[in-house]
C-alpha positions in Angstrom: 0.0 0.0 0.0 1.4 3.4 -0.9 2.5 5.7 2.1 0.2 8.5 2.7 1.6 12.0 2.8 0.2 14.4 5.4 -2.0 17.0 3.9 -1.0 20.6 3.8 -4.0 21.5 5.9 -2.8 19.3 8.8 0.7 20.8 8.7 -0.6 24.4 8.7 -2.8 23.7 11.8 0.1 22.2 13.7 2.6 25.1 13.1 0.6 27.8 15.1 0.3 25.5 18.1 4.0 24.9 18.1 4.8 28.6 17.7 2.4 29.6 20.5 4.0 27.0 22.8 7.4 28.3 22.1 6.4 31.9 22.7 4.7 30.9 26.0 7.9 29.0 27.1 10.0 32.0 26.2 7.8 34.4 28.1 8.0 32.2 31.2 11.8 32.1 30.9 11.9 35.9 30.7 9.5 36.3 33.6 11.6 33.9 35.7 14.8 35.7 34.8 13.2 39.1 35.7 12.0 37.8 39.1 15.5 36.4 39.8 17.2 39.7 38.9 14.7 41.7 41.0 15.2 39.5 44.0 19.0 39.8 43.7 18.7 43.6 43.3 16.5 43.8 46.4 18.8 41.7 48.4 21.8 43.9 47.4 19.9 47.1 48.2 18.9 45.7 51.6 22.4 44.7 52.4 23.7 48.2 51.4 21.0 49.9 53.5 21.9 47.7 56.5 25.6 48.4 56.2 24.8 52.2 56.0 22.6 52.0 59.1 25.3 50.2 61.0 27.9 52.9 60.3 25.6 55.9 61.0 27.0 58.0 63.9 24.8 59.4 66.6 24.1 63.1 66.6 25.8 65.2 69.2 23.9 65.7 72.5 24.2 69.5 72.1 25.8 72.3 74.2 26.0 71.8 77.9 24.9 74.2 80.6 28.5 74.9 81.6 29.2 76.4 78.2 26.6 79.1 78.3 25.9 79.8 82.0 26.8 83.0 83.8 29.7 82.7 86.2 31.0 83.7 88.8 27.8 83.9 90.8 27.0 86.8 93.1 25.6 85.3 96.3 24.8 86.0 99.9 25.4 83.9 103.0 22.5 82.3 104.8 23.2 84.5 107.8 22.9 87.7 105.7 20.0 90.3 105.9 17.6 91.2 103.2 19.4 94.5 102.9 22.6 92.7 101.9 20.6 90.7 99.3 19.0 93.9 97.9 22.4 95.6 97.8 24.0 92.8 95.8 21.1 92.9 93.3 21.6 96.7 92.9 25.3 96.7 92.6 25.5 93.8 90.0 22.3 94.6 88.1 20.7 91.2 88.8 17.2 90.1 89.8 18.0 87.0 91.9 20.6 86.1 94.5 21.4 82.5 95.6 21.7 82.0 99.4 24.5 79.6 100.3 26.0 78.0 103.4 29.6 78.1 104.6 30.6 75.4 102.1 29.1 77.1 99.1 26.1 74.8 98.9 22.8 76.4 97.9 20.2 76.8 100.6 17.7 79.0 98.9 16.9 81.8 96.4 15.9 85.5 96.9 14.5 87.5 94.1 13.9 91.2 93.6 10.2 90.6 94.0 10.9 89.0 97.4 12.7 92.2 98.4 9.8 94.4 97.3 7.1 92.3 98.9 9.0 91.9 102.2 9.5 95.7 102.5 5.8 96.3 101.8 4.2 93.6 103.9 6.4 93.4 106.9 6.9 97.2 107.5 10.4 96.7 108.9 13.8 97.8 107.7 15.4 95.3 105.4 18.5 95.2 107.5 16.4 93.8 110.4 15.0 90.9 108.3 17.1 87.8 108.0 17.3 86.4 104.5 16.5 82.9 105.7 13.0 84.1 106.7 12.2 85.2 103.2 14.2 82.9 100.8 12.6 80.1 98.8 14.1 76.9 100.0 12.6 74.6 97.4 15.2 75.4 94.8 15.1 73.9 91.3 18.6 73.6 89.8 20.5 72.0 86.9 23.9 70.3 86.7 26.6 71.9 84.8 27.0 68.8 82.5 23.3 68.7 81.5 22.3 69.7 78.0 21.0 73.2 77.5 17.8 71.9 75.9 17.1 69.9 79.1 17.5 73.0 81.2 15.1 74.9 79.0 12.5 72.2 79.5 13.0 72.4 83.3 12.5 76.2 83.1 9.3 75.7 81.3 8.0 73.1 83.7 8.7 75.2 86.8 8.1 78.6 85.3 11.6 79.9 86.3 13.5 82.6 84.5 16.8 81.6 86.1 18.2 78.3 87.4 21.2 77.8 89.8 23.9 75.5 88.2 25.6 72.9 90.5 28.7 70.8 89.9 28.9 67.1 90.5 29.5 67.7 94.3 26.4 70.0 94.6 28.4 73.3 94.9 27.0 76.4 93.2 29.1 77.2 90.1 26.8 79.4 87.9 23.4 80.7 87.0 21.5 80.0 83.8 19.0 82.6 82.6 16.6 83.1 79.7 19.2 85.5 78.3 21.8 82.7 78.3 19.4 80.4 76.4 18.8 83.2 73.8 22.5 83.5 73.4 22.9 79.7 72.9 20.2 79.6 70.4 21.6 82.4 68.2 25.3 81.6 68.6 25.4 77.9 67.7 23.2 75.6 65.6 24.6 72.7 67.6 23.3 73.9 71.0 20.1 71.9 70.7 18.0 75.0 71.5 16.0 76.3 68.5 14.2 79.6 68.2 11.0 77.6 68.6 12.2 76.0 71.8 13.2 79.4 73.2 9.7 80.8 72.3 8.0 77.9 74.0 10.1 78.3 77.1 9.5 82.1 77.3 5.7 81.5 76.8 5.6 78.9 79.6 7.6 81.0 82.1 5.4 84.1 81.5 2.1 82.2 81.8 0.2 83.2 85.0 0.5 80.5 87.6 -2.5 78.5 88.9 -4.5 80.5 91.4 -3.2 83.9 90.2 -4.6 86.5 87.8 -2.7 88.8 85.6 -2.8 92.5 86.7 -5.0 94.7 84.6 -3.3 97.4 82.6 -3.9 100.9 84.1 
């Protein structure tokens, strides 16, 4: 029997199927290669990011209180009179005087307001009024090695314009005022105190305290 030759129609119908199969296989190969390349790139990027994170240095803590505080400190002894405290304020153009013991450790604080209110309310000569009777003994202070930004926060919390500065042994070594904070903010970008921080501190310090009312303008 003679061998039959496949018809042309059969050959033509088989070729598109083979071509489609080849194209599908090629697309799958390209997709797999693309996925492999993407995975390798992601892994490389992650590794690079991790390495960069590991070598990043910490930002500086900022300027310390010791760098901007006012020193030496004008002070009075705990045995002094209110007249001596007032005299020190007048001679040195300051509004607060720390009261210290014989070893230089702070015992209290006397402000210019204390002087005025004492003279008005007690009706006695300032020289006859011991400073220990008037001073505020609950003194908020900062350490000389603290960051200036931390001191600004403490001023805000306690509504204080000035803070005594103590060393590691508790001895009085300086005073930190709002003016000192302003200088730190303007003189150095590394101080840690921004203009925004300074404005917040000033706003908190000037806010009327609980139980008091601001005086009406006359």
